[in-house]
LOTOR-751350 format. One record per atom (N, C-alpha, C, O): x, y, z. Coordinates in steps of 0.05 Angstrom, whole numbers, plus 5000, padded with zeros to 4 digits. Layout:
N
XYZ;...
This chain:
304
646228673033;645828383033;647028263008;646428362986;648528053010;649927942987;648327732972;649127642950;646027642983;644527422970;641627502967;640627682981;640227362949;637427402946;636027202965;636626962964;634127292981;632727112999;630426982984;628127082984;631126772970;629126622954;627826412970;628826332992;625526312961;624226082975;626125842978;626025712998;627725802958;629625572959;631725612981;632325422995;632725862983;634725913004;633425883032;634725773050;630925973035;629525943061;629225643067;629625563090;628425493047;627925203051;630525063060;630524903078;632725123046;635324993052;636325083080;637524923094;636025343086;636925443113;635225313135;636325233156;632725283130;630825153149;631724873155;632024783178;632224713133;633024433137;635724413150;636124233167;637624583143;640224563155;640124633185;641524503201;638524823192;638224893221;636924673236;637724593258;634824563225;633324343238;635024093242;634923973263;636724033222;638223783224;640923813237;642223613245;641924063240;644524103253;644324113283;646324073297;641924163294;641624193324;639224013333;637024043324;639923833351;637823653361;636623763387;634123743391;638223883404;637223993430;636324273426;637424433410;634224343440;633124613438;635124823447;635325033434;636624773468;638524963478;640725023458;641625253454;641624813443;643624843423;642625013400;644025183390;640124963392;638925123371;638525413380;638925593364;637725443405;637325723416;639925873415;639926113407;642225753422;644825883422;645525963393;646626183388;644925783374;645625843346;643926083336;644926263323;641326083343;639526293333;640426563346;640326773333;641226553371;642126803384;644726903371;644927143367;646526723364;649026803350;648426913322;650027063311;646126833311;645426933284;643627183285;642527273265;643427303309;642127553314;639027543313;637727733307;637927303319;635127283324;634527423350;636027393369;632427583351;632027753375;631427593400;630227373399;632227703423;631727573448;628727553454;627827363466;627227753445;624327753450;623027523436;621227403446;624027463412;622827243397;623626973410;621926793413;626226953418;627126703431;625626663457;625126433465;624926873471;623526853496;620626753492;619326653511;619626783468;616926693462;616726393456;614626283451;619026253457;619125963451;617925813475;619125793496;615525723471;614125573493;615325303496;616425183478;615125193521;616324943528;615124713511;616624533503;612624733504;611324523489;611724553459;610924373444;612824773451;613124823422;615624683412;617824713423;615424533390;617724383380;619624563364;618924793358;621924453358;623824613342;622624683315;622824903305;621224483303;620024533277;617924753278;617724923260;616324743299;614224943302;615425223305;614525413293;617625233321;619025493325;620125593299;619825833292;621425413283;622625503258;620525583238;620925773223;618225443238;616025523220;615225803226;614825973208;614825863252;613826133260;616026343256;615426563247;618526273261;620726463259;621226543230;621426783224;621326343211;621826413183;619526573171;620026743154;617126513179;614826663169;615026953178;614327133162;615927003202;616227273212;618627423199;618327653192;620827283197;623227413186;622927493157;624227693149;621327353142;621027423113;619627693109;619727793086;618427803129;616728033126;618328293125;617228493115;620728303135;622328553136;625128503124;626128283124;626328723116;629128703106;631028623128;632928473123;630528723152;632128643175;631928343180;633928213186;629528243178;629127953182;630427793160;631527583166;630327883135;631627743113;634727743117;636027543110;635727963129;638627963135;639327753155;641527633154;637527703174;637927493195;637927223181;639627053188;636127173163;636026923148;638626873133;639726653134;639627083121;642127063106;644426993125;646226833118;644527133148;646627083168;646526793177;648526663181;644126693182;643726413190;644826223168;646226033174;644126283143;645026113121;648126103120;649225893116;649326333122;652226343122;653426193145;655326033141;652426233169;653426093192;653225793190;655025643196;650925703180;650425413177;652225293156;653325073159;652725443134;654325333112;657225303120;658725153107;658125443141;660925433150;661425203169;663725173178;659425063176;659724843196;661424613184;661124533161;663224513201;664824283193;664224043211;664523813202;663524093235;662823883254;660123943267;659124173265;659023743279;656323773291;656323663319;655323443324;657323813339;657623723366;655023633379;654923443395;652823773372;650223713385;649023443375;647223343388;650223333354;649123073344;650722833353;650222613344;652722883369;654322663379;653022523403;651222633416;653922273407;653022113430;650122043431;648922023452;648922013407;646221913405;646421633393;648421563380;644321483396;644421213386;644721213355;646021043344;643521413342;643621433313;645221683304;644621813285;647321733320;649021973314;650021973285;650022173272;650921733276;652021723249;650021823228;650721973210;647521733231;645521803212;644822103214;644422243194;644622193240;644022483244;646122663232;645522853218;648722593236;650922753225;650922733195;651522933182;650322503185;650322473155;648122653143;648522783123;645722653156;643522813146;644223113148;643623273130;645423183171;646223463175;648223553154;648123773143;650223383150;652323443131;651223483103;652023663088;649323313095;648023333069;646523593066;646723733046;645023663088;643423913087;645224163085;644724353070;647524153100;649324383099;650724403072;651124623062;651424173060;652724173034;650924283013;651724432995;648324213014;646424312995;646124622998;645924762978;646024713023;645925003028;648425143017;648225353005;650725023023;653225153015;653325162984;654225362973;652524952971;652524942941;650725162930;651425292911;648425192943;646525402933;647625682937;647425852919;648825722960;650025992966;652326042946;652726272937;653925832939;656025872921;654925952893;656026122879;652825822885;651625882859;650526172859;650826322840;649326252882;648426532884;650726732883;650526932870;652926662896;655226842896;656226882868;656927102859;656426662853;657326672825;655426832808;656226992791;652826792812;650826942797;651027242803;650927412785;651327302829;651527582837;654027712826;654027942817;656227562827;658827662815;658527712786;659427912775;657127532772;656727572743;655027822738;655627972720;652927852754;651228082751;652728342757;652428542743;654428332778;656028562785;658028622763;658528852756;659328412752;661228452730;659828572706;660928752693;657428472700;655928582677;655228872682;655429042664;654328932707;653629202713;656029392712;655829612702;658329292721;660829452720;661629492691;662529712684;661429292675;662129312647;660329512632;661229672616;657729502639;655829682627;656429972636;656230162620;657130002662;657830262672;660330372658;660430612650;662330202654;664830282640;664130362612;665230562601;662430212599;661630272571;660230542570;660630702552;658430592589;657030842590;658931072594;658731282580;660831042612;662831252618;664531302593;665231532587;665231082579;666931112555;665331262533;666431432519;662731192530;661131332510;660831632517;661031802500;660531682543;660231962552;662932112548;662932342540;665131972553;667732092549;668232152519;669232372512;667431962502;667732012473;665932242464;666732412448;663532252475;661632462468;662732732477;662632932462;663832742502;665032992512;667333072494;667733302488;668932862486;671332922470;670433042443;671633232433;668432922431;667433022405;666333302408;666733482391;664933352430;663833612435;666033822439;665934042427;668033752455;670233932460;671833992434;672634212429;672233782418;673733822393;672133992373;673234162360;669533952373;667834122355;667934412364;667934592348;668034452390;668234722401;670934852393;671035082386;673034692395;675634792387;675634882358;676735092351;674434722341;674334792312;672635042308;673435212292;670335062321;668735302319;670235552327;670035762314;671735522348;673335752358;675435832338;675936072332;676835632326;678935692307;677735812281;678836002270;675435712273;674035822249;673336112254;673736282236;672436172278;671636452284;673936642285;673636882281;676336532289;678736702291;679836792264;681436972263;678936672243;680136722217;679837022209;681537132196;677737142218;677337432211;679337612225;679637842218;680737502245;682637662261;685537602254;687337702267;685937442232;688737382224;690137642218;689137812203;692537672229;694137912224;693838122245;695238322244;692038082264;691638282285;692938182311;693337942315;693638372328;694838302353;692838142371;693637952384;690338232370;688238092386;688037812377;687837622393;687937772350;687737502340;690137322347;689837092353;692537452348;694937302355;694737192384;695536962389;693837362402;693537282430;691437062433;691736872448;689237092418;687036892419;688036622409;687436412420;689636632387;690636382375;692636252394;692636002396;694236412407;696136302426;694636152449;695435932456;692636292460;691036162481;689635912471;689635712485;688535922447;687235692435;689135462432;688435232438;691535512422;693435292417;694135142442;694234892442;694535282464;695235142489;692835002502;693134802516;690435102497;688034952505;687734702489;686834492499;688534712464;688534472447;690534262457;689934032458;692934352465;694934172476;693934042502;694333812507;692534202518;691434092543;689333882536;689233672549;687633942516;685633742507;687033482499;686033272504;689233512485;690733272475;692433142497;693732942492;692333262521;693933162544;696933152537;698332972545;697833362524;700633392517;701833592538;700833812540;703933512551;705233692571;706233942557;707533922536;705634172568;706334422554;706934642575;706134622598;708234842564;708735082580;708035322563;708835342540;706435502574;705535732560;707835932556;709935902568;707436142539;709636332533;711136432557;710036482578;713836452553;715636542574;718036672562;718536652538;719636792579;722136922570;724536782582;724436692605;726636752567;729136632577;731436762562;731536782538;733436852578;735736992566;735037232549;736337292530;732837362556;732037602541;730437532516;729637722502;730037282510;728537192486;725737112494;725236982514;723837202477;721037122481;720636852467;721136812444;719636662483;718936392473;715936362473;714636412493;714836292450;711936262449;710836032465;708335982466;712535892478;711735662495;713235412486;714835412468;712535192499;713834932492;711934702497;709934732512;712534482486;711034232491;712934002491;715034012478;712233792506;714033562508;712433312500;710233262510;713633172481;712232932470;714332722464;716332772451;713832472475;715732252471;718532312478;720432232464;718932462500;721532522510;722932752497;725132822506;721732872477;722933102464;721433362471;718933362470;722833572478;721533822483;721834002458;723934022446;719534112450;719434282426;718834572434;716834622447;720634752426;719935032429;717935102408;718235022385;715935252415;713735312397;713935602386;714435782401;713435632361;713335892348;710635912333;710235762314;708936092341;706236112330;706136352312;706936572320;705036322287;704836542268;701836572260;700836402245;700536782270;697736822263;697637082246;696537282254;698837062222;699137292205;698137232177;697736992170;697637442161;696537402134;698737302115;698137152096;701137392119;703337322101;704537052108;704336962131;705636922088;707036672093;709436712112;710636932112;710036512128;712436522145;714936512127;714936352108;716936682132;719236692115;721736592129;721736492151;723936612115;726536522125;727336652151;728336522169;726836922155;727537052180;726036922204;727236892226;723636832200;722036702221;723436442229;723636372252;724236292209;725536032214;728236082227;728935932246;729736272218;732336332231;732036402260;733636322277;730036562266;729536642294;729036402312;730136382334;727336212302;726735972318;729235792320;729735682342;730735772299;733235612300;735135722321;736335562336;735335982323;737136102342;736236042371;737935992388;733736042376;732635972402;733235682409;734035622432;732735502390;733135212395;736135152400;736834992416;737935292385;740735232387;741835292415;743935182422;740535452431;741435522458;740435322479;741035342502;738835132470;737634942489;739034682489;741034642475;738134492505;739334232508;739034072482;737534142464;740733862479;740833712454;738233592445;737733562421;736533512464;734033382457;731733582452;729433502452;732533832448;730434042442;730234082412;732234102398;727734102403;727134172375;725334412374;724434502395;724634502351;722834722348;720434642330;720834492311;718134752336;715734712319;714634992313;714035142330;714535042287;713235292278;710435222267;710135032252;708535382275;705735342266;704735602255;704435802270;704135612229;703135852217;700435792203;699935572193;698635992203;696035952191;696136022161;694135972147;698336142152;698436232124;700536102107;701236192085;701635872116;703635722100;706435842102;706936022117;708135732085;711035802085;711935872057;710935762037;713936042057;715236092031;717135862025;717835712044;717735822000;719535601993;722335632006;723635442013;723135882009;725735932022;725635862052;727535752062;723335912065;723135842093;723235542097;724635442115;721935392079;722035102081;724835002075;725734812089;726135112056;728935032050;730835082073;732534922079;730435322086;732235392108;731735212132;733535152147;729235132136;728534972160;729534682156;730034532175;729834602130;730534322124;733634302122;735034492122;734434052120;737334002117;738333792136;736733662151;740933752136;742233552152;741633602182;742233822192;740633402195;740033412224;738233652231;738833802250;736233702215;734433922221;733233902249;732533692258;732934132261;731834142289;729134272288;727934322310;728034332264;725534482262;723434312247;724134192227;721034322257;718734202243;716734422237;716334602253;715634402213;713834612204;710934502201;710534302188;709034642214;706234562212;704634802202;705435032206;702334752190;700634972181;697734902188;697134712202;695935072178;693135042185;691934772177;690234662191;692934662155;691934402146;692534182166;690933992169;694734202180;695334002201;693434022224;692533822236;692734272231;690834312253;688134192245;686834062262;687234252221;684534152213;684533852208;682433722210;686833732203;686933442201;686333322229;684933122231;687433452249;686833372277;683933422284;682533242295;682933662278;680233732286;678133572272;675933532282;678833462248;676933292233;676633022246;674732872239;678532952264;678432692276;680032482261;680032242269;681332552239;682832362223;685332262237;686032022234;686632432251;689132362266;689332522291;688232742293;690632402311;691132552336;693332752330;695032712312;693432962346;695633162342;698333032347;700333092334;698432852367;700932712373;701932562348;704232572342;700032422335;700832262311;701732442288;703532372273;700332672286;701132852264;703932952268;705532952249;704533042293;707233132298;709332912294;711532962283;708632672303;710532442300;710932382271;713132302263;708832402255;709032352226;710932552213;712632472196;710632802219;712433012208;715232972217;717133002201;715632902242;718332862252;719632612239;721932622232;718032402235;719132162222;720032232193;722132142184;718432392180;719132482153;721732642153;723432612136;722032822173;724432982175;726832812180;729032862169;726532602197;728732422203;729532262179;731932202175;727632192162;728232022139;729232182115;730732082098;728432442112;729032592088;730532852093;731632972075;730532942118;731633202124;729833432118;730533662121;727333372109;725433582102;723733652126;722533472138;723633902133;722233992157;719234012154;717734022173;718334012129;715434052123;714333822107;715533742087;712133712117;710833492102;707833572100;706433572119;706933642075;704133722071;702333492078;703033252076;699933552087;697933352095;697333162072;696932922076;697233272047;696533102024;698732902017;698232731999;701032912031;703132722025;703532532049;705532382050;701732542069;702032382093;702132082086;703431922100;700632002066;700431712060;702731622043;703031382038;704431802034;706631732017;709031632032;711131562020;
């Protein structure tokens, strides 16, 4: 039911029904069209006036939800009236029609106010629901990110082991899924092992993951460069190491039109701390590379 069956609505519906129909048969047809039961209509005694019938009917209908639905249907039907055929051809037809029109307009105005109130309540309820869902989403996000950090922290004891390398690889792609970054897990192409790829802002990055105790060196950078050079022009490479880079590795990755970006553990923890999204971190390093030719930008220089 779209409206509240208030005493005021009942009063206005009662008056509109009483004043819109002068003959009993016309009122009976209207009540039947509004789904008043045949058994009730059959109880209308010949000596009983329209007003007496409406008094008895509204008292009965208010007792059940089904009856209230009938009242609402009557109110809607009455409010849609434009003409009053049953009030024509009487000596005082003009006055009868005027009274009926006034009663119907008052009912229509009340229903319109109710509709607006209900819409406002519905809008508020929907806004509250959206806010609840957003809070829950944020809470889930914080929980998931905290879990990612706990997992990465626990992996530190396995740095340099094959088991740790596989766990880190799995962790990294779950992190990309969390960030909703399109990615592809490790695969082989042309006999070369690719640690996977990710696509962001129209650029596809080949990924090289280093979960070792030693710093990544120039040979690691050269290997990734060779893989990138065989791909399409819009392909770049991202190397991520947990133990940093040698100065030679950074120098080799940098230069004119560098195709390599270098990330380390501090970039991951910047994301996990909630300070920046991983997307923004990668974009910041790429922007730095585009402006300076330097493939590596330490976290402590992000604001520079």
